[in-house]
Structures are given as structure tokens and as C-alpha cells.
BATORMI-629401 format. One record per atom (N, C-alpha, C, CB): x, y, z; residue in three letters. Coordinates in steps of 0.2 Angstrom, whole numbers, padded with zeros to 4 digits, always signed. Glycine has a CB too. Example, Ala and Ser with C-alpha at 12.3 -4.5 7.8 and 13.67 -1.06 7.14 Angstrom:
<rs>
+0066-0028+0039ALA/+0062-0022+0039ALA/+0066-0016+0039ALA/+0057-0022+0045ALA/+0064-0011+0035SER/+0068-0005+0036SER/+0064+0000+0039SER/+0070-0003+0029SER/
</rs>
This chain:
<rs>
+0033-0093+0048UNK/+0037-0091+0044UNK/+0034-0083+0043UNK/+0037-0095+0037UNK/+0040-0078+0043UNK/+0039-0071+0042UNK/+0041-0069+0035UNK/+0043-0067+0048UNK/+0036-0065+0032UNK/+0038-0062+0025UNK/+0039-0055+0025UNK/+0033-0064+0020UNK/+0043-0053+0020UNK/+0044-0046+0019UNK/+0043-0044+0012UNK/+0050-0044+0022UNK/+0041-0038+0010UNK/+0040-0037+0003UNK/+0042-0030+0002UNK/+0032-0038+0001UNK/+0044-0028-0005UNK/+0046-0022-0006UNK/+0044-0020-0014UNK/+0053-0021-0005UNK/+0042-0015-0014UNK/+0040-0012-0022UNK/+0047-0010-0025UNK/+0035-0005-0021UNK/+0047-0011-0032UNK/+0052-0008-0035UNK/+0051-0001-0038UNK/+0053-0013-0041UNK/+0055+0003-0037UNK/+0055+0010-0039UNK/+0057+0011-0047UNK/+0060+0014-0036UNK/+0060+0005-0050UNK/+0062+0006-0056UNK/+0058+0001-0062UNK/+0068+0004-0056UNK/+0053-0003-0058UNK/+0049-0007-0062UNK/+0042-0009-0059UNK/+0054-0013-0065UNK/+0038-0012-0063UNK/+0032-0013-0060UNK/+0031-0020-0056UNK/+0027-0011-0064UNK/+0035-0021-0051UNK/+0036-0027-0047UNK/+0035-0026-0040UNK/+0042-0030-0048UNK/+0033-0031-0037UNK/+0034-0032-0029UNK/+0037-0039-0028UNK/+0026-0032-0026UNK/+0043-0038-0024UNK/+0046-0045-0023UNK/+0044-0047-0015UNK/+0053-0044-0025UNK/+0043-0053-0013UNK/+0041-0056-0007UNK/+0047-0061-0006UNK/+0035-0058-0007UNK/+0049-0061+0000UNK/+0055-0065+0002UNK/+0053-0067+0009UNK/+0062-0062+0002UNK/+0056-0074+0011UNK/+0055-0077+0018UNK/+0061-0073+0022UNK/+0056-0085+0018UNK/+0058-0070+0027UNK/+0064-0067+0032UNK/+0068-0071+0036UNK/+0061-0063+0037UNK/+0067-0078+0037UNK/+0071-0083+0039UNK/+0076-0085+0036UNK/+0067-0087+0041UNK/+0075-0087+0029UNK/+0080-0089+0025UNK/+0083-0084+0019UNK/+0077-0094+0022UNK/+0080-0078+0020UNK/+0082-0073+0015UNK/+0081-0075+0007UNK/+0088-0072+0016UNK/+0077-0079+0006UNK/+0075-0083-0001UNK/+0068-0079-0003UNK/+0075-0092-0001UNK/+0069-0077-0010UNK/+0064-0074-0013UNK/+0059-0079-0014UNK/+0066-0071-0020UNK/+0052-0077-0012UNK/+0047-0083-0013UNK/+0043-0083-0019UNK/+0042-0083-0008UNK/+0041-0075-0021UNK/+0037-0074-0026UNK/+0038-0067-0028UNK/+0031-0076-0025UNK/+0036-0065-0034UNK/+0036-0058-0036UNK/+0029-0057-0039UNK/+0042-0056-0042UNK/+0026-0051-0039UNK/+0020-0049-0041UNK/+0021-0043-0046UNK/+0015-0047-0034UNK/+0018-0044-0052UNK/+0017-0039-0056UNK/+0012-0034-0055UNK/+0017-0041-0063UNK/+0015-0027-0056UNK/+0010-0022-0054UNK/+0010-0017-0060UNK/+0012-0019-0047UNK/+0004-0012-0059UNK/+0004-0008-0065UNK/+0010-0003-0066UNK/-0002-0003-0064UNK/+0014-0003-0062UNK/+0020+0001-0063UNK/+0025+0002-0057UNK/+0017+0009-0066UNK/+0031+0006-0057UNK/+0035+0005-0051UNK/+0031+0009-0046UNK/+0041+0008-0053UNK/+0033+0007-0040UNK/+0030+0010-0034UNK/+0035+0013-0029UNK/+0026+0006-0030UNK/+0032+0016-0024UNK/+0037+0019-0018UNK/+0034+0017-0011UNK/+0037+0027-0018UNK/+0028+0017-0011UNK/+0026+0015-0003UNK/+0022+0008-0002UNK/+0021+0021+0001UNK/+0024+0004+0002UNK/+0021-0002+0004UNK/+0019-0002+0011UNK/+0026-0008+0003UNK/+0013-0005+0013UNK/+0011-0004+0019UNK/+0007-0010+0021UNK/+0008+0002+0020UNK/+0006-0014+0028UNK/+0002-0018+0030UNK/+0001-0016+0037UNK/+0004-0024+0029UNK/-0003-0020+0041UNK/-0005-0019+0048UNK/-0006-0025+0051UNK/-0012-0015+0049UNK/-0005-0027+0057UNK/-0006-0033+0060UNK/-0012-0036+0061UNK/-0004-0033+0066UNK/-0017-0032+0060UNK/-0025-0032+0060UNK/-0028-0034+0054UNK/-0029-0025+0062UNK/-0024-0035+0048UNK/-0027-0035+0041UNK/-0024-0041+0038UNK/-0025-0029+0037UNK/-0027-0044+0033UNK/-0024-0050+0029UNK/-0020-0047+0023UNK/-0028-0055+0028UNK/-0020-0040+0022UNK/-0018-0038+0016UNK/-0011-0034+0016UNK/-0023-0035+0012UNK/-0008-0032+0011UNK/-0002-0028+0010UNK/-0005-0023+0005UNK/+0006-0031+0008UNK/-0004-0016+0006UNK/-0007-0011+0001UNK/+0000-0008-0003UNK/-0012-0005+0005UNK/+0001-0008-0009UNK/+0007-0005-0011UNK/+0004+0000-0017UNK/+0012-0010-0013UNK/+0008+0005-0018UNK/+0006+0011-0024UNK/+0011+0009-0029UNK/+0008+0021-0022UNK/+0009+0013-0035UNK/+0012+0012-0041UNK/+0013+0019-0045UNK/+0008+0007-0045UNK/+0015+0023-0040UNK/+0016+0031-0041UNK/+0020+0033-0047UNK/+0019+0034-0035UNK/+0025+0029-0049UNK/+0029+0029-0054UNK/+0028+0026-0061UNK/+0034+0027-0052UNK/+0021+0024-0061UNK/+0019+0021-0068UNK/+0017+0027-0072UNK/+0012+0015-0067UNK/+0016+0024-0078UNK/+0014+0029-0084UNK/+0007+0032-0083UNK/+0014+0025-0091UNK/+0002+0028-0079UNK/-0004+0030-0077UNK/-0004+0029-0070UNK/-0009+0027-0080UNK/-0001+0033-0065UNK/+0001+0032-0058UNK/-0005+0032-0053UNK/+0006+0037-0055UNK/-0011+0029-0054UNK/-0016+0029-0050UNK/-0019+0023-0047UNK/-0021+0032-0054UNK/-0014+0017-0048UNK/-0016+0011-0045UNK/-0013+0009-0038UNK/-0014+0005-0050UNK/-0018+0006-0034UNK/-0015+0004-0028UNK/-0016-0003-0028UNK/-0017+0007-0023UNK/-0011-0007-0027UNK/-0012-0015-0027UNK/-0013-0017-0020UNK/-0005-0019-0031UNK/-0018-0021-0019UNK/-0019-0025-0013UNK/-0018-0032-0014UNK/-0027-0024-0011UNK/-0014-0035-0010UNK/-0013-0042-0010UNK/-0013-0046-0003UNK/-0006-0044-0014UNK/-0014-0052-0004UNK/-0013-0056+0003UNK/-0006-0056+0006UNK/-0015-0062+0002UNK/-0006-0056+0011UNK/+0001-0055+0016UNK/+0004-0063+0018UNK/-0001-0051+0023UNK/-0001-0068+0016UNK/+0001-0074+0017UNK/+0001-0078+0010UNK/-0003-0078+0022UNK/+0005-0084+0009UNK/+0004-0088+0003UNK/-0003-0089+0001UNK/+0007-0093+0003UNK/-0005-0088-0005UNK/-0001-0088-0010UNK/+0001-0081-0013UNK/-0005-0091-0015UNK/-0001-0075-0008UNK/+0001-0069-0010UNK/-0003-0066-0016UNK/+0008-0068-0011UNK/-0009-0069-0016UNK/-0013-0067-0022UNK/-0015-0059-0022UNK/-0020-0072-0022UNK/-0015-0056-0027UNK/-0018-0049-0028UNK/-0025-0050-0028UNK/-0014-0045-0036UNK/-0029-0046-0023UNK/-0035-0047-0022UNK/-0040-0041-0025UNK/-0036-0049-0016UNK/-0036-0035-0026UNK/-0040-0030-0029UNK/-0034-0025-0031UNK/-0045-0027-0024UNK/-0035-0021-0036UNK/-0032-0015-0039UNK/-0037-0009-0038UNK/-0030-0017-0047UNK/-0036-0005-0034UNK/-0039+0002-0033UNK/-0036+0006-0038UNK/-0038+0004-0025UNK/-0040+0008-0043UNK/-0038+0013-0049UNK/-0041+0020-0049UNK/-0040+0009-0056UNK/-0044+0021-0044UNK/-0047+0028-0043UNK/-0043+0034-0041UNK/-0051+0028-0037UNK/-0043+0039-0045UNK/-0039+0044-0044UNK/-0035+0046-0049UNK/-0036+0043-0039UNK/-0030+0052-0049UNK/-0025+0054-0054UNK/-0018+0052-0052UNK/-0025+0062-0055UNK/-0015+0052-0047UNK/-0009+0051-0044UNK/-0009+0049-0037UNK/-0005+0056-0045UNK/-0011+0042-0035UNK/-0012+0040-0029UNK/-0005+0037-0027UNK/-0018+0036-0028UNK/-0004+0038-0021UNK/+0001+0036-0017UNK/+0001+0035-0009UNK/+0006+0041-0019UNK/+0006+0032-0006UNK/+0006+0031+0001UNK/+0000+0028+0005UNK/+0007+0038+0003UNK/-0002+0022+0005UNK/-0007+0020+0009UNK/-0005+0020+0015UNK/-0009+0014+0008UNK/-0009+0021+0021UNK/-0007+0021+0028UNK/-0013+0019+0032UNK/-0004+0028+0031UNK/-0012+0014+0036UNK/-0017+0012+0040UNK/-0018+0016+0047UNK/-0016+0005+0042UNK/-0024+0016+0049UNK/-0025+0019+0055UNK/-0023+0015+0061UNK/-0032+0020+0054UNK/-0023+0018+0067UNK/-0020+0014+0073UNK/-0022+0007+0074UNK/-0021+0017+0079UNK/-0029+0007+0073UNK/-0033+0000+0074UNK/-0032-0005+0069UNK/-0040+0002+0075UNK/-0030-0002+0063UNK/-0029-0006+0056UNK/-0037-0007+0052UNK/-0026-0014+0058UNK/-0042-0003+0055UNK/-0049-0003+0051UNK/-0049+0000+0045UNK/-0055+0000+0056UNK/-0045+0006+0044UNK/-0045+0010+0038UNK/-0038+0010+0035UNK/-0048+0017+0040UNK/-0039+0013+0029UNK/-0032+0015+0025UNK/-0033+0021+0023UNK/-0030+0010+0019UNK/-0029+0026+0023UNK/-0028+0032+0019UNK/-0024+0032+0013UNK/-0024+0038+0024UNK/-0027+0035+0008UNK/-0023+0035+0002UNK/-0023+0041-0001UNK/-0026+0030-0004UNK/-0017+0044-0002UNK/-0017+0051-0005UNK/-0017+0051-0012UNK/-0011+0054-0003UNK/-0021+0057-0015UNK/-0021+0058-0022UNK/-0018+0064-0023UNK/-0028+0057-0025UNK/-0011+0064-0025UNK/-0007+0070-0026UNK/-0010+0075-0030UNK/-0001+0068-0028UNK/-0012+0073-0036UNK/-0014+0078-0041UNK/-0022+0079-0041UNK/-0011+0075-0049UNK/-0025+0075-0037UNK/-0033+0076-0036UNK/-0034+0080-0030UNK/-0037+0069-0036UNK/-0029+0081-0026UNK/-0031+0086-0020UNK/-0035+0083-0015UNK/-0033+0092-0021UNK/-0035+0076-0014UNK/-0040+0072-0009UNK/-0036+0066-0007UNK/-0047+0070-0013UNK/-0039+0065-0001UNK/-0036+0058+0002UNK/-0043+0054+0003UNK/-0033+0059+0010UNK/-0042+0048+0001UNK/-0048+0043+0001UNK/-0047+0039+0007UNK/-0049+0039-0007UNK/-0052+0037+0010UNK/-0052+0032+0015UNK/-0056+0026+0013UNK/-0054+0034+0022UNK/-0051+0020+0015UNK/-0055+0014+0012UNK/-0056+0009+0018UNK/-0051+0011+0007UNK/-0061+0005+0018UNK/-0061-0001+0024UNK/-0056-0005+0022UNK/-0067-0005+0024UNK/-0052-0007+0028UNK/-0046-0011+0027UNK/-0047-0018+0025UNK/-0042-0011+0033UNK/-0054-0020+0027UNK/-0057-0027+0026UNK/-0060-0028+0019UNK/-0062-0028+0032UNK/-0064-0023+0019UNK/-0069-0025+0013UNK/-0066-0021+0006UNK/-0077-0022+0014UNK/-0062-0017+0008UNK/-0057-0013+0003UNK/-0062-0008-0001UNK/-0053-0017-0001UNK/-0068-0006+0001UNK/-0073-0002-0002UNK/-0071+0005+0001UNK/-0080-0005-0001UNK/-0072+0011-0003UNK/-0071+0018-0001UNK/-0076+0019+0004UNK/-0071+0022-0006UNK/-0074+0022+0010UNK/-0078+0025+0015UNK/-0080+0032+0014UNK/-0075+0024+0022UNK/-0074+0036+0013UNK/-0076+0044+0012UNK/-0069+0046+0009UNK/-0078+0048+0019UNK/-0070+0053+0007UNK/-0065+0056+0004UNK/-0063+0063+0009UNK/-0067+0058-0004UNK/-0057+0065+0009UNK/-0056+0071+0012UNK/-0053+0076+0008UNK/-0051+0069+0018UNK/-0058+0081+0005UNK/-0055+0085+0000UNK/-0053+0092+0003UNK/-0060+0085-0005UNK/-0050+0096-0002UNK/-0048+0102+0000UNK/-0040+0102+0003UNK/-0053+0104+0006UNK/-0037+0097+0002UNK/-0030+0096+0004UNK/-0025+0098-0003UNK/-0028+0089+0007UNK/-0022+0103-0003UNK/-0018+0105-0009UNK/-0011+0099-0009UNK/-0015+0114-0010UNK/-0011+0095-0014UNK/-0005+0091-0015UNK/-0004+0086-0009UNK/+0001+0094-0017UNK/-0009+0082-0007UNK/-0007+0078-0001UNK/-0002+0072-0004UNK/-0014+0074+0003UNK/+0003+0071+0000UNK/+0008+0067-0002UNK/+0009+0061+0003UNK/+0015+0071-0003UNK/+0012+0061+0009UNK/+0013+0055+0013UNK/+0008+0057+0019UNK/+0020+0054+0015UNK/+0005+0051+0021UNK/+0001+0052+0026UNK/+0005+0047+0032UNK/-0006+0049+0024UNK/+0005+0050+0038UNK/+0010+0046+0042UNK/+0007+0046+0049UNK/+0017+0050+0043UNK/+0005+0040+0051UNK/+0001+0039+0057UNK/+0007+0039+0062UNK/-0003+0033+0058UNK/+0005+0044+0068UNK/+0010+0045+0073UNK/+0011+0038+0077UNK/+0007+0050+0077UNK/+0007+0034+0077UNK/+0009+0027+0081UNK/+0016+0025+0078UNK/+0004+0022+0080UNK/+0017+0025+0072UNK/+0022+0022+0069UNK/+0029+0025+0071UNK/+0021+0022+0061UNK/+0028+0030+0075UNK/+0035+0033+0078UNK/+0037+0028+0084UNK/+0034+0040+0081UNK/+0033+0025+0087UNK/+0034+0020+0092UNK/+0035+0012+0090UNK/+0029+0021+0096UNK/+0035+0012+0083UNK/+0036+0005+0081UNK/+0043+0002+0083UNK/+0036+0004+0073UNK/+0044-0005+0084UNK/+0050-0008+0085UNK/+0054-0008+0079UNK/+0048-0016+0087UNK/+0060-0006+0080UNK/+0065-0004+0075UNK/+0065-0011+0071UNK/+0073-0002+0078UNK/+0065-0011+0064UNK/+0066-0016+0060UNK/+0059-0019+0058UNK/+0070-0021+0062UNK/+0053-0016+0060UNK/+0047-0018+0059UNK/+0044-0015+0053UNK/+0043-0016+0065UNK/
</rs>
């Protein structure tokens, strides 16, 4: 079974559905509305921001297979958004728009590895490998 998930830009919710049947499987409550959601074939998790929340600093990390349990909410920063995996899936970059920093997390342990500071208003982080993804992926 293949699953897909999306954040809701208007409410604190992630909806997950079965791609074979197009039936909603479950929904997860989040700290607020989000914009970006990301996973990688080498990780058991999906990462999603909640950048439109009243307090927009939570990154929700949940299992990408049933029961789709939330395993951690990273709540460090001021306005965090757009998690992006490295090509090998070992690390995840998270921009802190108002904090002028990009935080790097271990994609398995979910622990912060380092911070890249001195970046004015980092927004989206785009790994160039995605340019070659299969359409619809």
C-alpha cells in the first residue's frame, strides 16, 4: 500500500490517504496550519511544518507507515519551515525564517546536529537532486 499526506494551509491538520483507493486513512492534529511536508525513501518519518500557526515554530515528525504516530514535535526556533532532506536521507535541514538560521537534524535520531547561522531570512531549502525526481513523486 502506498500513502500520501498533505498539510492543511488553513487548519492545524495533516491528512493521510491510501494512494491505491484514494480513501482517507487518518488525520493528525498539528500545532497549526502548515505549508511544507517532506519525506525520503531512506527514513521511516515524514516531516511537516506548521508555519501558519499562531506560534509558528513547530516541525511535526510522524511515522510514514500505519499507525502514522507523531514521534516528535521539534519546537525550537521562531518561525521554522520547509524541512528538506539531504540526498542520502541522513539529515534534514529546517529553515528558521525569523531566526536567521538553518538547523540540521539527524533524520533517524531527530537530534540537532548543527546550525548554519548568518543567513538572512532563510525560507525554502531545495536539494538539487529533487529536480530529477520522477513526476508525481
